[in-house]
Backbone bond lengths (Angstrom), bond angles and torsions (degrees), N, CA, C in turn:
res aa  C-N    CA-C-N  psi(-1)  N-CA   C-N-CA  omega(-1)  CA-C   N-CA-C  phi
1 M - - - 1.460 - - 1.529 109.50 -
2 S 1.331 119.83 126.06 1.480 121.24 177.91 1.536 109.50 -74.09
3 S 1.361 113.85 163.70 1.458 117.91 178.58 1.515 111.98 -62.66
4 H 1.307 117.46 -22.19 1.479 121.10 178.43 1.471 111.28 -75.63
5 E 1.304 120.06 -13.13 1.433 122.53 176.70 1.473 114.77 -117.37
6 A 1.361 116.81 13.21 1.454 123.24 -175.89 1.563 112.83 -57.97
7 L 1.357 117.19 -27.64 1.504 117.72 -178.77 1.509 107.97 -114.95
8 K 1.329 119.57 25.45 1.425 121.13 177.56 1.534 112.19 -56.04
9 G 1.302 116.74 126.49 1.438 122.26 175.90 1.604 110.33 84.84
10 K 1.248 118.75 -2.69 1.520 119.20 -179.30 1.535 109.42 -80.67
11 R 1.305 113.22 158.78 1.503 118.66 -179.21 1.557 105.23 -126.51
12 T 1.348 116.05 122.42 1.396 121.88 -167.22 1.515 114.45 -124.12
13 L 1.371 117.84 137.94 1.440 121.65 170.22 1.493 107.24 -113.06
14 V 1.308 118.26 124.80 1.486 127.18 177.33 1.442 109.37 -113.07
15 T 1.305 120.70 122.80 1.518 122.77 178.41 1.506 108.79 -92.58
16 G 1.310 115.77 150.70 1.495 118.67 177.97 1.513 110.10 64.98
17 S 1.320 119.25 43.74 1.454 122.30 -169.32 1.527 114.07 -104.35
18 G 1.321 116.69 16.65 1.459 118.73 178.58 1.470 114.93 -83.86
19 T 1.334 118.59 -23.81 1.451 123.62 -176.56 1.508 111.72 -142.79
20 G 1.348 115.86 168.50 1.457 120.47 168.02 1.489 119.00 55.15
21 I 1.350 112.10 -134.64 1.447 119.53 -179.02 1.564 112.95 -61.07
22 G 1.327 116.76 -44.09 1.439 119.49 -177.70 1.500 114.39 -64.33
23 R 1.280 113.95 -37.17 1.552 118.17 176.95 1.501 111.02 -63.35
24 E 1.353 115.36 -44.43 1.433 121.41 -177.08 1.541 110.40 -67.28
25 I 1.388 116.89 -36.06 1.441 120.73 177.22 1.537 110.86 -63.45
26 A 1.309 115.03 -42.68 1.491 118.98 -179.79 1.497 108.45 -61.21
27 L 1.365 118.22 -46.69 1.404 120.14 179.92 1.498 116.70 -64.30
28 E 1.358 115.28 -39.25 1.494 119.63 179.94 1.545 109.56 -68.46
29 F 1.334 117.49 -38.57 1.462 116.60 178.67 1.532 111.08 -63.32
30 A 1.329 116.00 -38.08 1.448 117.44 175.14 1.527 113.28 -65.80
31 R 1.338 117.72 -39.01 1.438 122.89 176.91 1.553 109.71 -57.78
32 Q 1.287 116.12 -34.08 1.445 121.67 -177.88 1.540 112.65 -91.32
33 G 1.309 116.75 8.72 1.485 119.97 170.22 1.539 117.03 109.31
34 S 1.337 116.52 2.12 1.486 116.72 -174.88 1.511 111.34 -94.71
35 D 1.395 116.86 147.50 1.432 122.82 164.86 1.514 107.47 -78.73
36 V 1.309 120.15 151.12 1.475 120.73 -170.34 1.495 110.03 -138.98
37 A 1.367 112.35 137.76 1.538 120.73 167.42 1.483 104.59 -107.15
38 L 1.302 118.30 124.57 1.456 123.99 -176.62 1.523 108.04 -105.74
39 H 1.320 117.48 125.58 1.433 122.57 174.46 1.497 111.74 -101.24
40 F 1.381 114.79 145.02 1.476 120.49 171.45 1.470 108.50 -145.88
41 A 1.329 117.64 155.56 1.426 124.33 -179.65 1.535 113.96 -94.18
42 K 1.365 113.24 -43.66 1.467 118.03 -179.24 1.519 105.99 -129.48
43 D 1.369 114.42 176.56 1.447 119.55 177.93 1.482 113.20 -48.43
44 S 1.309 119.27 131.50 1.459 121.27 -169.33 1.552 109.00 -160.19
45 G 1.316 113.80 -167.93 1.437 119.74 -178.83 1.497 111.98 -98.08
46 A 1.337 117.92 19.73 1.483 120.53 -174.82 1.550 108.42 -65.41
47 E 1.284 119.24 -39.78 1.445 120.90 -177.74 1.496 112.59 -64.88
48 S 1.338 116.02 -40.50 1.485 118.63 176.77 1.485 111.10 -66.88
49 A 1.326 119.50 -35.40 1.463 122.24 175.49 1.537 108.01 -64.64
50 A 1.291 116.66 -43.53 1.509 119.59 -179.95 1.532 110.61 -59.71
51 E 1.304 116.49 -39.00 1.437 120.53 -179.36 1.539 108.90 -66.01
52 E 1.316 118.43 -41.95 1.455 122.35 177.29 1.562 109.09 -59.30
53 I 1.292 115.21 -41.57 1.469 120.51 -178.65 1.520 109.19 -63.94
54 R 1.305 117.57 -41.66 1.480 121.61 178.64 1.520 111.19 -64.32
55 Q 1.300 118.17 -34.18 1.452 123.84 178.77 1.559 110.68 -69.28
56 L 1.360 112.04 -22.57 1.498 115.35 174.86 1.543 113.93 -80.15
57 G 1.342 113.05 -5.90 1.474 119.91 -178.82 1.530 113.35 90.58
58 R 1.332 115.39 13.46 1.465 120.10 174.64 1.490 112.01 -103.84
59 R 1.325 117.38 157.24 1.406 120.56 175.86 1.490 112.04 -83.68
60 A 1.368 118.09 142.76 1.442 122.27 -179.76 1.517 111.44 -148.68
61 T 1.342 113.86 146.85 1.508 119.74 175.65 1.483 106.01 -141.11
62 V 1.364 114.86 158.25 1.466 122.12 178.44 1.500 108.83 -119.11
63 I 1.361 117.04 129.88 1.426 121.64 -177.38 1.545 108.79 -130.93
64 Q 1.396 114.57 129.11 1.425 119.67 178.84 1.498 110.96 -94.19
65 A 1.307 116.09 140.17 1.492 120.87 176.65 1.531 108.28 -154.85
66 N 1.353 114.70 134.01 1.484 121.69 174.01 1.535 106.98 -86.04
67 F 1.340 116.98 120.56 1.425 119.72 -175.80 1.522 113.65 -80.11
68 E 1.340 116.99 0.90 1.507 117.80 170.22 1.512 109.58 -83.00
69 N 1.347 116.96 -10.78 1.463 122.01 -174.13 1.491 110.12 -113.84
70 L 1.312 120.21 109.54 1.394 122.69 -175.25 1.517 114.18 -69.21
71 D 1.313 116.57 -26.06 1.446 118.95 172.28 1.566 112.23 -60.32
72 E 1.301 114.06 -41.54 1.462 119.47 178.35 1.499 112.23 -70.59
73 V 1.321 116.21 -35.28 1.465 120.11 175.35 1.530 112.65 -62.27
74 E 1.301 116.89 -43.76 1.464 121.67 179.39 1.496 111.51 -70.94
75 A 1.320 116.19 -31.07 1.460 120.84 175.73 1.480 113.83 -68.91
76 L 1.413 113.46 -33.23 1.456 120.55 175.82 1.530 109.97 -60.22
77 A 1.306 117.21 -47.44 1.451 119.63 179.14 1.528 112.38 -58.78
78 A 1.342 116.80 -40.82 1.472 119.24 -177.54 1.534 110.31 -71.68
79 K 1.310 116.28 -40.34 1.528 119.89 -177.81 1.537 109.76 -67.71
80 A 1.329 117.29 -39.42 1.469 120.44 178.58 1.488 110.67 -64.18
81 A 1.352 116.98 -46.03 1.460 121.75 -178.37 1.547 109.53 -66.83
82 D 1.266 118.86 -35.08 1.459 121.12 179.41 1.583 109.79 -66.32
83 F 1.290 116.92 -44.91 1.443 122.48 178.59 1.508 112.64 -65.31
84 L 1.309 117.50 -47.53 1.431 123.05 -175.21 1.501 112.72 -80.33
85 G 1.335 118.56 -23.41 1.471 120.95 -173.36 1.485 112.63 83.78
86 G 1.397 116.01 26.16 1.466 124.59 -174.57 1.512 109.73 124.57
87 I 1.324 115.52 168.19 1.447 121.57 179.91 1.521 108.42 -130.05
88 D 1.336 115.78 121.43 1.461 121.19 174.22 1.513 113.16 -95.74
89 C 1.315 118.31 -31.05 1.454 124.07 -173.60 1.539 109.49 -132.40
90 L 1.317 116.95 127.65 1.470 120.82 173.65 1.524 108.19 -119.77
91 V 1.322 114.83 124.37 1.468 119.08 177.16 1.539 105.30 -111.70
92 N 1.269 118.20 111.45 1.444 126.47 178.74 1.530 109.73 -88.40
93 N 1.344 114.45 84.56 1.463 119.77 -175.78 1.556 114.69 -101.58
94 A 1.359 115.87 -27.31 1.438 119.58 -174.41 1.484 113.54 -59.62
95 G 1.353 114.99 138.14 1.481 120.02 -179.81 1.527 109.64 -176.69
96 V 1.274 113.70 165.52 1.468 119.80 179.24 1.483 110.29 -124.74
97 T 1.383 117.55 129.53 1.425 123.63 179.45 1.532 107.43 -86.17
98 F 1.327 117.17 141.82 1.438 122.48 -177.17 1.559 111.68 -154.59
99 N 1.265 114.55 134.47 1.496 118.97 172.95 1.535 111.85 -134.39
100 R 1.321 113.99 131.12 1.495 121.47 174.46 1.499 105.59 -154.70
101 P 1.365 118.23 151.09 1.448 121.78 173.31 1.516 107.55 -56.86
102 F 1.325 117.28 141.13 1.472 122.10 -177.47 1.553 110.74 -51.89
103 L 1.349 118.46 -44.51 1.457 119.89 -172.65 1.531 111.75 -74.66
104 K 1.281 118.78 -4.31 1.441 122.16 -177.78 1.561 113.32 -107.48
105 I 1.340 116.48 -2.89 1.478 119.78 -176.98 1.499 109.80 -74.30
106 K 1.327 116.80 132.66 1.447 121.89 -178.26 1.552 110.19 -102.20
107 R 1.352 114.29 159.54 1.407 118.91 -174.15 1.561 113.48 -60.12
108 E 1.309 115.23 -37.79 1.466 116.96 178.74 1.526 115.08 -67.57
109 Q 1.353 115.60 -29.47 1.413 122.29 171.30 1.504 112.35 -66.02
110 F 1.306 115.54 -48.10 1.443 122.16 175.49 1.565 112.59 -54.10
111 D 1.319 113.68 -48.47 1.509 119.46 -179.69 1.531 111.03 -61.84
112 F 1.292 115.17 -46.22 1.454 120.61 -178.68 1.524 112.01 -61.29
113 I 1.327 116.24 -50.61 1.433 119.63 -177.75 1.547 114.69 -61.79
114 F 1.311 113.20 -43.86 1.491 121.37 179.68 1.534 109.39 -66.42
115 N 1.340 115.17 -44.51 1.502 118.12 -179.14 1.538 110.39 -62.44
116 V 1.300 118.80 -46.70 1.452 122.01 -177.60 1.519 113.27 -72.15
117 N 1.333 116.06 -45.01 1.536 119.87 -170.82 1.529 111.22 -85.03
118 F 1.332 118.96 -26.50 1.457 118.05 -173.71 1.544 113.29 -128.29
119 R 1.288 118.44 -54.64 1.507 121.50 -178.96 1.484 112.37 -50.62
120 A 1.351 116.43 -51.88 1.451 120.76 -177.66 1.525 113.20 -60.93
121 M 1.350 114.10 -40.77 1.461 121.97 178.79 1.532 106.99 -61.58
122 F 1.299 117.30 -50.15 1.496 123.04 -177.50 1.511 107.95 -52.78
123 F 1.304 120.78 -55.78 1.446 120.79 -172.59 1.481 113.87 -77.59
124 L 1.343 120.40 -28.36 1.409 119.38 171.91 1.510 111.98 -66.00
125 T 1.337 118.28 -40.70 1.389 122.57 177.52 1.522 112.26 -63.38
126 Q 1.387 114.84 -35.20 1.463 120.04 179.13 1.561 109.65 -62.65
127 R 1.366 116.08 -43.63 1.485 119.49 -179.73 1.499 111.81 -69.51
128 V 1.335 118.85 -43.82 1.424 123.43 -179.32 1.566 109.78 -63.16
129 A 1.323 113.48 -51.25 1.457 119.61 -178.86 1.512 113.03 -56.73
130 E 1.316 116.58 -39.27 1.389 123.32 176.74 1.505 110.97 -54.93
131 A 1.328 116.56 -47.36 1.483 123.23 179.86 1.533 110.38 -69.58
132 M 1.346 116.16 -39.46 1.498 120.58 177.62 1.569 111.84 -57.32
133 L 1.332 113.97 -46.31 1.403 120.57 179.90 1.560 113.37 -57.72
134 K 1.318 113.37 -38.50 1.481 118.64 178.65 1.522 112.37 -71.03
135 S 1.335 117.19 -29.79 1.490 120.77 -173.24 1.480 110.46 -98.15
136 G 1.367 122.43 1.05 1.423 121.95 176.34 1.497 117.70 109.72
137 G 1.352 118.24 2.82 1.448 120.52 173.84 1.484 113.94 125.76
138 G 1.384 115.21 -176.70 1.434 119.72 -177.87 1.541 108.49 170.89
139 A 1.340 114.76 -171.76 1.466 122.73 -177.50 1.520 110.02 -134.39
140 V 1.345 117.55 137.04 1.453 120.99 173.67 1.498 106.59 -121.82
141 C 1.361 113.44 136.28 1.458 120.31 177.19 1.585 106.89 -124.33
142 N 1.267 116.88 117.10 1.474 121.46 178.88 1.526 111.14 -102.02
143 L 1.353 112.04 134.47 1.435 117.81 176.26 1.540 110.25 -91.25
144 T 1.331 117.65 119.77 1.422 123.84 176.38 1.549 106.67 -113.72
145 S 1.340 119.37 -138.04 1.440 120.74 -177.69 1.511 109.99 -165.77
146 V 1.266 120.38 161.02 1.462 125.24 171.12 1.533 108.37 -61.66
147 H 1.301 117.87 -23.70 1.449 119.79 176.46 1.558 113.29 -61.94
148 G 1.325 114.78 -19.83 1.417 119.95 177.95 1.550 116.08 -80.42
149 V 1.373 112.85 -10.81 1.451 117.60 -178.41 1.524 111.50 -126.16
150 S 1.316 117.78 -6.72 1.507 121.85 -175.98 1.488 108.04 -142.49
151 G 1.342 118.13 145.02 1.438 123.78 -176.33 1.461 114.37 -85.78
152 A 1.341 117.80 142.08 1.466 123.03 172.20 1.537 106.54 -143.87
153 P 1.369 118.55 138.61 1.457 120.53 178.69 1.468 112.96 -57.59
154 E 1.336 115.46 146.69 1.498 123.32 174.68 1.516 115.03 71.29
155 H 1.354 117.68 12.07 1.425 122.50 -179.39 1.522 116.01 -119.49
156 A 1.360 113.76 21.64 1.455 118.55 -178.62 1.536 113.88 -55.34
157 L 1.324 114.66 -43.47 1.498 116.84 -179.41 1.478 113.44 -73.02
158 Y 1.304 115.22 -50.02 1.481 120.16 178.08 1.520 110.89 -57.18
159 A 1.288 117.64 -47.95 1.463 122.71 -176.70 1.538 110.70 -65.55
160 S 1.316 118.09 -29.32 1.418 121.10 178.22 1.565 111.88 -64.53
161 T 1.340 113.06 -40.68 1.497 117.09 176.67 1.519 111.55 -66.89
162 K 1.330 116.03 -35.55 1.446 119.02 -176.86 1.575 110.58 -74.99
163 G 1.357 115.41 -35.07 1.470 117.70 172.18 1.471 112.30 -66.30
164 A 1.327 118.72 -35.61 1.459 122.04 177.78 1.510 109.80 -63.47
165 I 1.306 118.32 -37.80 1.479 122.51 178.39 1.496 112.12 -61.83
166 I 1.382 114.86 -40.73 1.488 119.40 178.41 1.509 111.15 -64.17
167 A 1.330 116.98 -43.95 1.459 119.66 -179.09 1.540 110.61 -69.61
168 F 1.317 115.88 -38.01 1.480 120.63 173.08 1.498 112.25 -57.27
169 T 1.291 117.24 -48.36 1.461 124.74 179.59 1.539 111.15 -56.24
170 R 1.277 113.84 -51.13 1.444 119.75 -175.46 1.524 110.97 -64.30
171 T 1.305 117.22 -47.17 1.442 122.38 -175.39 1.543 112.12 -70.73
172 L 1.380 115.93 -45.86 1.466 120.72 -178.75 1.495 109.46 -62.67
173 S 1.357 117.56 -35.07 1.454 119.60 -177.80 1.471 112.74 -58.11
174 V 1.369 119.36 -44.47 1.421 121.95 -174.00 1.570 108.89 -76.27
175 E 1.267 117.42 -16.27 1.399 119.69 176.14 1.585 116.12 -80.54
176 L 1.394 109.91 -32.10 1.447 115.41 -173.98 1.557 113.82 -107.98
177 A 1.323 118.38 -16.61 1.473 119.59 -170.22 1.548 112.15 -57.53
178 H 1.353 116.74 -43.12 1.449 119.74 -175.94 1.522 110.26 -70.52
179 R 1.296 116.92 -12.47 1.466 119.27 178.97 1.512 112.72 -101.37
180 G 1.378 117.30 5.04 1.459 122.19 172.84 1.455 116.26 103.09
181 V 1.355 118.30 0.62 1.505 119.28 177.46 1.514 110.61 -107.79
182 R 1.317 116.14 116.94 1.484 120.41 177.16 1.493 111.45 -91.29
183 V 1.328 116.69 142.28 1.483 122.32 178.28 1.477 109.12 -130.31
184 N 1.319 117.76 126.70 1.452 125.80 178.64 1.510 109.32 -142.22
185 A 1.344 118.65 170.05 1.465 120.86 179.36 1.503 109.87 -145.51
186 I 1.388 112.90 161.22 1.441 124.06 177.58 1.475 107.68 -120.06
187 A 1.370 116.84 133.21 1.469 122.13 172.94 1.499 109.16 -112.80
188 P 1.342 117.93 94.10 1.433 118.03 -179.53 1.515 112.47 -76.57
189 G 1.311 115.81 151.25 1.496 121.00 171.99 1.556 106.41 -90.93
190 W 1.375 113.07 -135.47 1.454 119.05 178.33 1.478 110.95 -69.77
191 V 1.325 117.35 111.53 1.475 123.67 173.14 1.554 106.73 -124.73
192 T 1.327 115.35 112.19 1.456 120.65 -177.62 1.494 111.51 -65.89
193 V 1.324 116.79 114.15 1.477 123.26 174.47 1.507 109.59 -131.87
194 E 1.344 116.66 178.34 1.429 123.28 -173.06 1.552 113.87 -56.57
195 N 1.312 116.02 -30.65 1.409 121.48 -176.94 1.556 115.06 -61.47
196 Y 1.353 114.19 -30.31 1.447 118.54 177.30 1.574 111.29 -60.33
197 F 1.300 114.48 -41.58 1.453 120.61 -178.20 1.525 111.84 -67.56
198 K 1.327 117.01 -26.83 1.469 123.14 178.89 1.543 110.78 -81.65
199 A 1.313 115.38 -40.44 1.430 121.30 -168.08 1.587 116.10 -91.85
200 V 1.337 112.86 -28.78 1.455 118.02 -174.67 1.578 110.85 -106.29
201 P 1.260 118.86 114.87 1.496 121.69 -177.83 1.540 109.34 -56.98
202 G 1.231 115.79 130.18 1.535 122.40 173.26 1.541 110.89 69.65
203 F 1.325 119.23 17.78 1.465 119.83 178.97 1.489 112.71 -63.09
204 T 1.339 117.86 136.91 1.479 121.64 176.26 1.528 107.33 -141.46
205 E 1.329 113.95 158.66 1.410 119.83 179.22 1.529 111.23 -63.39
206 E 1.390 116.19 -33.83 1.443 120.53 176.47 1.498 113.17 -66.09
207 A 1.294 117.93 -41.56 1.463 123.57 176.47 1.564 111.18 -61.60
208 A 1.366 113.70 -41.37 1.475 117.62 175.30 1.490 114.57 -63.62
209 A 1.383 114.57 -40.05 1.480 117.16 179.97 1.543 109.66 -65.81
210 E 1.312 117.78 -39.49 1.470 120.69 -179.42 1.535 110.94 -66.58
211 A 1.357 116.63 -47.34 1.432 120.12 -179.42 1.503 114.12 -62.73
212 T 1.279 115.51 -43.86 1.513 119.56 -176.55 1.482 109.74 -73.36
213 H 1.316 120.26 -27.83 1.446 122.13 177.60 1.510 108.88 -66.20
214 R 1.318 117.57 -33.52 1.452 119.51 -179.66 1.573 111.40 -85.73
215 M 1.290 117.66 -31.61 1.471 120.85 -169.13 1.536 117.03 -99.47
216 I 1.348 114.62 -24.30 1.465 118.47 -173.03 1.535 109.97 -113.40
217 P 1.335 121.95 133.10 1.430 123.11 -179.93 1.450 113.25 -54.60
218 A 1.330 121.84 -36.12 1.437 120.37 -179.48 1.498 111.26 -75.39
219 A 1.291 120.48 -4.76 1.498 126.44 171.97 1.503 111.91 66.05
220 R 1.325 118.99 25.08 1.433 121.12 177.66 1.546 108.20 -160.51
221 P 1.326 113.45 158.36 1.497 115.30 173.56 1.508 110.80 -76.52
222 G 1.293 119.41 158.90 1.469 123.00 172.14 1.487 111.98 -69.70
223 K 1.355 115.60 157.38 1.479 121.36 177.06 1.494 108.24 -117.29
224 P 1.316 119.88 153.29 1.425 121.16 175.99 1.526 113.92 -55.37
225 I 1.318 115.97 -32.73 1.490 120.01 -178.93 1.598 107.82 -65.77
226 D 1.301 118.30 -33.43 1.459 119.37 179.94 1.570 111.10 -60.38
227 V 1.366 114.48 -40.41 1.420 118.91 178.26 1.502 112.25 -73.36
228 A 1.340 117.04 -37.83 1.437 123.05 -178.21 1.484 113.04 -63.61
229 K 1.291 116.99 -41.19 1.463 121.33 179.10 1.535 113.35 -66.84
230 L 1.346 113.48 -37.54 1.503 116.90 175.07 1.535 113.76 -69.40
231 A 1.329 115.09 -40.10 1.458 119.54 174.73 1.525 112.00 -58.37
232 A 1.341 115.04 -42.54 1.451 120.03 179.57 1.523 111.87 -64.08
233 F 1.328 116.63 -40.18 1.471 119.79 173.25 1.474 113.90 -62.84
234 L 1.293 116.93 -43.98 1.480 120.69 -175.79 1.579 108.96 -66.68
235 C 1.260 118.53 -27.05 1.457 121.47 -179.38 1.566 111.88 -93.06
236 S 1.301 117.45 -6.10 1.442 120.27 179.97 1.485 112.27 -87.93
237 D 1.297 116.78 168.59 1.447 122.43 176.91 1.530 114.02 -66.36
238 D 1.337 114.09 -22.13 1.470 121.42 177.90 1.533 112.29 -61.42
239 A 1.343 116.06 -20.66 1.464 121.40 177.95 1.476 114.12 -107.14
240 S 1.293 115.46 30.22 1.463 121.80 -171.13 1.542 113.01 -63.82
241 Y 1.333 117.34 -18.30 1.469 120.92 -177.94 1.500 113.32 -105.95
242 M 1.383 112.16 6.30 1.486 115.10 177.85 1.536 109.08 -95.27
243 I 1.307 116.56 118.99 1.442 122.17 -172.04 1.526 109.48 -131.87
244 G 1.289 120.16 121.57 1.483 124.69 169.84 1.531 113.53 72.66
245 Q 1.316 119.32 21.65 1.443 121.79 -177.25 1.498 110.32 -94.88
246 T 1.365 115.20 145.50 1.417 122.09 169.68 1.529 105.81 -111.45
247 V 1.326 116.68 111.78 1.505 121.85 -177.03 1.486 108.20 -91.97
248 I 1.357 114.97 118.58 1.438 120.10 179.59 1.544 109.44 -82.98
249 L 1.328 116.98 120.40 1.435 123.13 -175.49 1.531 107.87 -122.48
250 D 1.360 113.26 86.67 1.491 118.47 -166.96 1.511 112.32 -138.25
251 G 1.340 118.50 14.33 1.465 118.92 -179.83 1.505 115.15 64.11
252 G 1.303 114.95 17.37 1.462 119.19 178.09 1.516 115.49 96.07
253 T 1.344 117.79 7.99 1.446 124.15 -174.93 1.495 110.81 -59.00
254 T 1.355 119.32 -53.00 1.479 118.85 -179.33 1.501 112.48 -81.54
255 A 1.320 118.36 -10.53 1.482 119.72 174.29 1.527 111.93 -76.03
256 L 1.393 114.53 -22.05 1.461 119.05 -176.61 1.525 107.89 -82.26
257 M 1.298 120.59 127.65 1.398 126.37 172.81 1.599 109.39 -66.58
258 S 1.309 116.73 124.16 1.446 117.83 -173.76 1.508 112.84 -67.75
259 L 1.328 120.22 -15.68 1.471 122.10 176.63 1.500 112.27 -73.14
260 I 1.327 117.03 -17.61 1.477 119.90 -179.09 1.481 108.41 -87.24
261 S 1.371 116.69 118.25 1.454 119.52 -174.01 1.468 114.07 -89.90
262 D 1.410 119.40 -28.55 1.402 123.99 -179.29 1.528 108.16 -132.26
263 F 1.341 116.94 103.96 1.479 118.75 -174.55 1.501 112.00 -98.17
264 R 1.348 115.53 3.65 1.454 116.62 -177.67 1.557 113.41 -97.81
265 N 1.358 114.80 -14.51 1.496 119.10 -175.82 1.527 108.49 -121.66
266 E 1.326 116.49 149.24 1.413 120.47 175.67 1.506 113.32 -61.28
267 S 1.355 116.65 132.59 1.414 120.16 -176.95 1.510 112.20 -69.79
268 P 1.341 118.15 138.97 1.496 121.28 175.54 1.510 113.00 -76.29
269 N 1.330 115.77 -13.32 1.465 121.46 -179.26 1.529 109.76 -75.86
270 R 1.306 119.23 145.88 1.461 123.45 -176.03 1.526 110.24 -129.59
271 F 1.293 117.80 77.20 1.440 122.42 176.41 1.554 107.49 -70.35
272 G 1.272 118.70 141.64 1.472 122.92 -177.33 1.447 117.52 91.34
273 R 1.407 115.29 0.61 1.453 118.11 178.00 1.500 111.07 -65.35
274 G 1.310 117.71 130.20 1.425 121.52 177.72 1.523 113.65 103.06
275 Y 1.362 117.16 -19.95 1.448 117.83 -179.21 1.548 111.00 -139.72
276 V 1.336 122.84 -6.89 1.400 123.51 172.17 1.573 107.79 -108.98
277 P 1.315 121.25 123.25 1.497 121.43 -175.78 1.508 110.79 -54.19
278 G 1.287 116.74 128.37 1.424 125.76 175.83 1.531 116.85 80.72
279 A 1.367 114.80 1.42 1.494 116.59 -178.90 1.514 111.07 -73.26
């Protein structure tokens, strides 16, 4: 089976699929043969993505759900399963990015971020996994972030939700794997999406290209398709022996030691001189 058919016959629910990474994941799953239910919270490009999927010859529907409301979260699982005739793959992509100094974070902000980024994912996965177990199995792919494994100022709250997703992924995987449901996660680094243009004053693609060329070993920002292709692999039968892993997809960002300022040129420093032969 070619990679373009790796998800042939699969039925997939992708959350937060109106823009950015989630939209590209929905499209890539369809390209690889899956029917797709696309979730969105607010007005977005989910419907246009669904139309693209239909043009590929796959079935698609769009379902709105507010992730602050668990009744709507559970209804999302039921509606997606009804349309698709079951769910083989769940991609938990929906989430909200947020930065504030730790001492300025308010209770309502804490509740909102945890409810949307983690609580909704937890209970949506519970409902979907319950159905997967009854139908013979499935695959779950959770989107976390490098913020869950590496520290950045003003991200204490956001990073806490992403760290929770990593722990959730690891622990849930060992509970469900022997029953036929695989759970893995992706931790993307810098992936340029629409939110950058809204949140960063004067942000441009050119500025991103220049900054990432200097800062990231891959010398470029990530693209939504990079994440989408990995998510498709993790949900395919080709990844049947991957259990509980969080794959860091960051162009080498976390692999680079922060103390090294210039990783492109040979260092003039010579540690080991005098006791390592040839140093």
